[in-house]
N, CA and C atoms as an extended XYZ file, in Angstrom:
318
Properties=species:S:1:pos:R:3:atomname:S:1:resname:S:1:resid:I:1 pbc="F F F"
N        76.108       94.552      132.339 N   MET     1
C        75.455       93.662      131.396 CA  MET     1
C        75.005       94.465      130.178 C   MET     1
N        75.210       93.881      129.039 N   SER     2
C        74.740       94.496      127.813 CA  SER     2
C        73.221       94.428      127.755 C   SER     2
N        72.609       95.400      127.158 N   ALA     3
C        71.156       95.395      126.992 CA  ALA     3
C        70.715       94.366      125.963 C   ALA     3
N        71.694       93.726      125.297 N   PHE     4
C        71.373       92.802      124.212 CA  PHE     4
C        71.655       91.343      124.542 C   PHE     4
N        72.187       91.073      125.712 N   THR     5
C        72.502       89.694      126.086 CA  THR     5
C        71.928       89.379      127.463 C   THR     5
N        71.830       88.087      127.748 N   ILE     6
C        71.343       87.640      129.055 CA  ILE     6
C        72.549       87.165      129.854 C   ILE     6
N        72.861       87.856      130.925 N   ALA     7
C        73.993       87.485      131.772 CA  ALA     7
C        73.625       86.304      132.658 C   ALA     7
N        74.598       85.485      132.966 N   ASP     8
C        74.381       84.351      133.855 CA  ASP     8
C        73.911       84.881      135.211 C   ASP     8
N        72.844       84.320      135.732 N   GLY     9
C        72.325       84.736      137.027 CA  GLY     9
C        71.366       85.912      136.978 C   GLY     9
N        71.146       86.471      135.790 N   TYR    10
C        70.232       87.604      135.634 CA  TYR    10
C        68.813       87.178      135.998 C   TYR    10
N        68.126       88.002      136.748 N   THR    11
C        66.721       87.731      137.056 CA  THR    11
C        65.874       88.918      136.619 C   THR    11
N        64.647       88.610      136.285 N   ALA    12
C        63.670       89.626      135.907 CA  ALA    12
C        62.397       89.318      136.678 C   ALA    12
N        61.474       90.250      136.675 N   SER    13
C        60.214       89.998      137.372 CA  SER    13
C        59.066       90.632      136.600 C   SER    13
N        57.880       90.137      136.910 N   LYS    14
C        56.667       90.648      136.275 CA  LYS    14
C        55.532       90.545      137.267 C   LYS    14
N        54.827       91.648      137.439 N   GLN    15
C        53.601       91.631      138.231 CA  GLN    15
C        52.506       91.109      137.302 C   GLN    15
N        52.007       89.931      137.603 N   ILE    16
C        50.977       89.305      136.785 CA  ILE    16
C        49.620       89.643      137.388 C   ILE    16
N        48.780       90.225      136.581 N   GLY    17
C        47.465       90.638      137.058 CA  GLY    17
C        46.560       89.462      137.396 C   GLY    17
N        45.615       89.731      138.272 N   ALA    18
C        44.633       88.708      138.658 CA  ALA    18
C        43.766       88.357      137.460 C   ALA    18
N        43.361       87.102      137.432 N   ARG    19
C        42.374       86.638      136.449 CA  ARG    19
C        41.224       86.075      137.267 C   ARG    19
N        40.225       86.909      137.550 N   PRO    20
C        39.124       86.480      138.410 CA  PRO    20
C        38.563       85.119      137.977 C   PRO    20
N        38.430       84.267      138.958 N   GLY    21
C        37.952       82.929      138.701 CA  GLY    21
C        39.057       81.949      138.347 C   GLY    21
N        40.274       82.475      138.094 N   LEU    22
C        41.404       81.606      137.758 CA  LEU    22
C        42.528       81.707      138.787 C   LEU    22
N        43.043       82.934      139.003 N   HIS    23
C        44.130       83.105      139.974 CA  HIS    23
C        44.222       84.556      140.420 C   HIS    23
N        44.764       84.782      141.624 N   PRO    24
C        44.970       86.153      142.105 CA  PRO    24
C        46.201       86.776      141.440 C   PRO    24
N        46.372       88.068      141.635 N   ALA    25
C        47.576       88.745      141.152 CA  ALA    25
C        48.784       88.165      141.878 C   ALA    25
N        49.922       88.169      141.212 N   CYS    26
C        51.141       87.662      141.839 CA  CYS    26
C        52.365       88.265      141.163 C   CYS    26
N        53.484       88.203      141.856 N   LEU    27
C        54.760       88.672      141.318 CA  LEU    27
C        55.597       87.444      140.990 C   LEU    27
N        55.981       87.313      139.721 N   ALA    28
C        56.840       86.213      139.290 CA  ALA    28
C        58.251       86.735      139.095 C   ALA    28
N        59.212       86.131      139.783 N   GLU    29
C        60.625       86.453      139.577 CA  GLU    29
C        61.234       85.234      138.893 C   GLU    29
N        61.956       85.476      137.805 N   PHE    30
C        62.436       84.371      136.987 CA  PHE    30
C        63.776       84.697      136.335 C   PHE    30
N        64.441       83.654      135.892 N   ARG    31
C        65.659       83.799      135.098 CA  ARG    31
C        65.295       83.520      133.640 C   ARG    31
N        65.479       84.502      132.753 N   PRO    32
C        65.132       84.286      131.349 CA  PRO    32
C        65.969       83.149      130.742 C   PRO    32
N        65.343       82.382      129.875 N   ALA    33
C        66.024       81.293      129.187 CA  ALA    33
C        66.736       81.831      127.944 C   ALA    33
N        67.739       81.114      127.518 N   LEU    34
C        68.442       81.464      126.288 CA  LEU    34
C        67.660       80.950      125.083 C   LEU    34
N        68.029       81.421      123.901 N   ALA    35
C        67.305       81.103      122.669 CA  ALA    35
C        67.206       79.607      122.398 C   ALA    35
N        68.210       78.836      122.790 N   ARG    36
C        68.156       77.396      122.494 CA  ARG    36
C        66.964       76.717      123.171 C   ARG    36
N        66.454       77.292      124.269 N   LYS    37
C        65.277       76.711      124.923 CA  LYS    37
C        64.045       76.860      124.032 C   LYS    37
N        63.965       77.942      123.265 N   ARG    38
C        62.852       78.088      122.314 CA  ARG    38
C        62.931       76.999      121.250 C   ARG    38
N        64.141       76.723      120.778 N   ALA    39
C        64.322       75.673      119.773 CA  ALA    39
C        63.967       74.305      120.355 C   ALA    39
N        64.371       74.053      121.587 N   GLU    40
C        64.021       72.792      122.246 CA  GLU    40
C        62.502       72.669      122.377 C   GLU    40
N        61.853       73.778      122.715 N   TYR    41
C        60.400       73.792      122.869 CA  TYR    41
C        59.718       73.389      121.559 C   TYR    41
N        60.202       73.939      120.463 N   ALA    42
C        59.635       73.617      119.152 CA  ALA    42
C        59.814       72.134      118.836 C   ALA    42
N        60.966       71.580      119.192 N   GLU    43
C        61.214       70.156      118.952 CA  GLU    43
C        60.333       69.277      119.837 C   GLU    43
N        60.175       69.638      121.092 N   LYS    44
C        59.351       68.854      122.025 CA  LYS    44
C        57.896       68.840      121.579 C   LYS    44
N        57.442       69.941      120.969 N   ALA    45
C        56.046       70.030      120.539 CA  ALA    45
C        55.683       68.918      119.563 C   ALA    45
N        56.658       68.391      118.865 N   LYS    46
C        56.417       67.315      117.904 CA  LYS    46
C        56.260       65.960      118.584 C   LYS    46
N        56.615       65.868      119.861 N   LEU    47
C        56.648       64.586      120.564 CA  LEU    47
C        55.382       64.265      121.347 C   LEU    47
N        54.449       65.173      121.395 N   GLY    48
C        53.194       64.914      122.096 CA  GLY    48
C        53.071       65.653      123.411 C   GLY    48
N        51.827       65.733      123.872 N   ALA    49
C        51.478       66.539      125.039 CA  ALA    49
C        52.208       66.121      126.304 C   ALA    49
N        52.349       64.841      126.554 N   GLU    50
C        52.983       64.389      127.799 CA  GLU    50
C        54.441       64.825      127.880 C   GLU    50
N        55.172       64.685      126.788 N   LYS    51
C        56.585       65.088      126.795 CA  LYS    51
C        56.728       66.603      126.846 C   LYS    51
N        55.845       67.311      126.161 N   VAL    52
C        55.877       68.776      126.211 CA  VAL    52
C        55.614       69.248      127.632 C   VAL    52
N        54.607       68.698      128.257 N   SER    53
C        54.254       69.094      129.614 CA  SER    53
C        55.390       68.818      130.592 C   SER    53
N        56.018       67.667      130.483 N   ALA    54
C        57.145       67.330      131.364 CA  ALA    54
C        58.305       68.301      131.146 C   ALA    54
N        58.575       68.649      129.894 N   TRP    55
C        59.655       69.587      129.588 CA  TRP    55
C        59.322       70.969      130.154 C   TRP    55
N        58.074       71.409      130.005 N   GLU    56
C        57.652       72.696      130.552 CA  GLU    56
C        57.801       72.720      132.074 C   GLU    56
N        57.417       71.629      132.728 N   ASP    57
C        57.564       71.546      134.188 CA  ASP    57
C        59.015       71.752      134.589 C   ASP    57
N        59.926       71.095      133.897 N   GLN    58
C        61.359       71.215      134.201 CA  GLN    58
C        61.846       72.638      133.959 C   GLN    58
N        61.373       73.246      132.886 N   LEU    59
C        61.786       74.618      132.575 CA  LEU    59
C        61.319       75.579      133.664 C   LEU    59
N        60.064       75.460      134.066 N   VAL    60
C        59.530       76.335      135.119 CA  VAL    60
C        60.304       76.109      136.417 C   VAL    60
N        60.542       74.869      136.795 N   GLU    61
C        61.268       74.589      138.041 CA  GLU    61
C        62.694       75.130      137.994 C   GLU    61
N        63.315       75.121      136.819 N   ALA    62
C        64.694       75.603      136.693 CA  ALA    62
C        64.788       77.127      136.622 C   ALA    62
N        63.744       77.799      136.125 N   HIS    63
C        63.850       79.236      135.864 CA  HIS    63
C        62.990       80.128      136.747 C   HIS    63
N        61.942       79.598      137.361 N   LEU    64
C        61.108       80.425      138.234 CA  LEU    64
C        61.791       80.533      139.593 C   LEU    64
N        62.243       81.715      139.928 N   VAL    65
C        62.941       81.954      141.190 CA  VAL    65
C        61.940       81.997      142.341 C   VAL    65
N        60.855       82.743      142.134 N   SER    66
C        59.832       82.819      143.178 CA  SER    66
C        58.509       83.269      142.589 C   SER    66
N        57.470       82.958      143.297 N   LEU    67
C        56.118       83.383      142.959 CA  LEU    67
C        55.564       84.032      144.220 C   LEU    67
N        55.333       85.326      144.142 N   ASP    68
C        54.928       86.124      145.306 CA  ASP    68
C        55.936       86.012      146.452 C   ASP    68
N        57.214       85.950      146.102 N   GLY    69
C        58.276       85.941      147.099 CA  GLY    69
C        58.644       84.576      147.637 C   GLY    69
N        57.913       83.545      147.267 N   ASP    70
C        58.199       82.197      147.757 CA  ASP    70
C        58.660       81.299      146.612 C   ASP    70
N        59.656       80.454      146.856 N   PRO    71
C        60.048       79.507      145.813 CA  PRO    71
C        58.913       78.513      145.559 C   PRO    71
N        58.814       78.052      144.327 N   LEU    72
C        57.805       77.059      143.986 CA  LEU    72
C        58.289       75.696      144.468 C   LEU    72
N        57.519       75.013      145.302 N   PRO    73
C        57.948       73.693      145.767 CA  PRO    73
C        58.164       72.731      144.600 C   PRO    73
N        59.163       71.878      144.728 N   LYS    74
C        59.468       70.896      143.691 CA  LYS    74
C        58.212       70.087      143.378 C   LYS    74
N        57.939       69.920      142.109 N   GLY    75
C        56.776       69.163      141.675 CA  GLY    75
C        55.516       69.986      141.488 C   GLY    75
N        55.514       71.245      141.947 N   ASP    76
C        54.304       72.061      141.849 CA  ASP    76
C        54.135       72.760      140.504 C   ASP    76
N        55.145       72.739      139.650 N   ALA    77
C        55.010       73.379      138.332 CA  ALA    77
C        53.847       72.765      137.559 C   ALA    77
N        53.683       71.471      137.669 N   ALA    78
C        52.603       70.775      136.953 CA  ALA    78
C        51.237       71.133      137.520 C   ALA    78
N        51.207       71.648      138.736 N   ARG    79
C        49.934       71.949      139.399 CA  ARG    79
C        49.539       73.421      139.315 C   ARG    79
N        50.371       74.258      138.689 N   LEU    80
C        50.014       75.667      138.538 CA  LEU    80
C        48.735       75.804      137.712 C   LEU    80
N        47.962       76.831      138.007 N   VAL    81
C        46.776       77.133      137.209 CA  VAL    81
C        47.244       77.292      135.753 C   VAL    81
N        46.621       76.589      134.802 N   PRO    82
C        47.112       76.616      133.422 CA  PRO    82
C        47.329       78.007      132.832 C   PRO    82
N        46.421       78.946      133.055 N   ALA    83
C        46.583       80.293      132.501 CA  ALA    83
C        47.817       80.983      133.085 C   ALA    83
N        48.072       80.799      134.375 N   LEU    84
C        49.246       81.377      135.029 CA  LEU    84
C        50.511       80.690      134.532 C   LEU    84
N        50.468       79.378      134.423 N   ARG    85
C        51.617       78.594      133.951 CA  ARG    85
C        52.028       79.038      132.541 C   ARG    85
N        51.054       79.245      131.662 N   GLU    86
C        51.343       79.689      130.300 CA  GLU    86
C        52.012       81.058      130.294 C   GLU    86
N        51.555       81.943      131.167 N   GLN    87
C        52.151       83.275      131.208 CA  GLN    87
C        53.586       83.203      131.745 C   GLN    87
N        53.810       82.378      132.741 N   ILE    88
C        55.163       82.205      133.284 CA  ILE    88
C        56.090       81.634      132.217 C   ILE    88
N        55.617       80.647      131.469 N   LEU    89
C        56.423       80.081      130.380 CA  LEU    89
C        56.750       81.144      129.338 C   LEU    89
N        55.782       81.985      128.995 N   SER    90
C        56.016       83.057      128.026 CA  SER    90
C        57.058       84.046      128.517 C   SER    90
N        57.047       84.320      129.806 N   LEU    91
C        58.054       85.207      130.386 CA  LEU    91
C        59.436       84.571      130.323 C   LEU    91
N        59.535       83.332      130.755 N   ILE    92
C        60.824       82.631      130.778 CA  ILE    92
C        61.417       82.530      129.377 C   ILE    92
N        60.581       82.212      128.392 N   LEU    93
C        61.055       82.036      127.018 CA  LEU    93
C        61.194       83.351      126.253 C   LEU    93
N        60.829       84.454      126.887 N   GLY    94
C        61.013       85.762      126.270 CA  GLY    94
C        59.963       86.146      125.254 C   GLY    94
N        58.801       85.505      125.298 N   TYR    95
C        57.709       85.882      124.402 CA  TYR    95
C        56.902       87.035      124.979 C   TYR    95
N        57.043       87.263      126.268 N   GLU    96
C        56.344       88.348      126.957 CA  GLU    96
C        57.383       89.120      127.765 C   GLU    96
N        57.306       90.462      127.792 N   PRO    97
C        58.314       91.243      128.505 CA  PRO    97
C        58.135       91.229      130.021 C   PRO    97
N        59.251       91.395      130.699 N   ALA    98
C        59.240       91.579      132.149 CA  ALA    98
C        58.904       93.047      132.428 C   ALA    98
N        58.738       93.376      133.702 N   ASP    99
C        58.524       94.770      134.105 CA  ASP    99
C        59.848       95.503      133.995 C   ASP    99
N        59.897       96.591      133.243 N   GLU   100
C        61.142       97.328      133.066 CA  GLU   100
C        61.687       97.906      134.350 C   GLU   100
N        60.815       98.396      135.221 N   ARG   101
C        61.275       98.996      136.484 CA  ARG   101
C        62.097       97.993      137.292 C   ARG   101
N        61.642       96.764      137.330 N   ALA   102
C        62.312       95.753      138.136 CA  ALA   102
C        63.643       95.337      137.526 C   ALA   102
N        63.785       95.460      136.205 N   ASP   103
C        65.024       95.043      135.564 CA  ASP   103
C        66.198       95.932      135.945 C   ASP   103
N        65.944       97.133      136.396 N   GLY   104
C        67.007       98.052      136.748 CA  GLY   104
C        67.904       97.560      137.857 C   GLY   104
N        67.434       96.643      138.698 N   LYS   105
C        68.229       96.155      139.825 CA  LYS   105
C        69.365       95.257      139.381 C   LYS   105
N        69.320       94.740      138.165 N   ASN   106
C        70.372       93.851      137.677 CA  ASN   106
C        71.490       94.674      137.158 C   ASN   106
């Protein structure tokens, strides 16, 4: 795989630190989204909170491989702690980097 492209099936991971009072530390394994998902996100933002939230739920369900080694049950994306959900979305959309050590396995 080129260091400049996202290969089909590529996964990355990030150890997300605990946020006391919000959520414990966890390991998120995910498939990074392509650039067009960022463009879709920008378009959805114009449609209101309900449509944005539904789109985010679908994105998380499609791209989050596991959280602490377990798959996220269908429908639980909407129930994630908001601070954790935002960080997962940032990882999937490429606004926040994955752990470099873990990327070596791909």
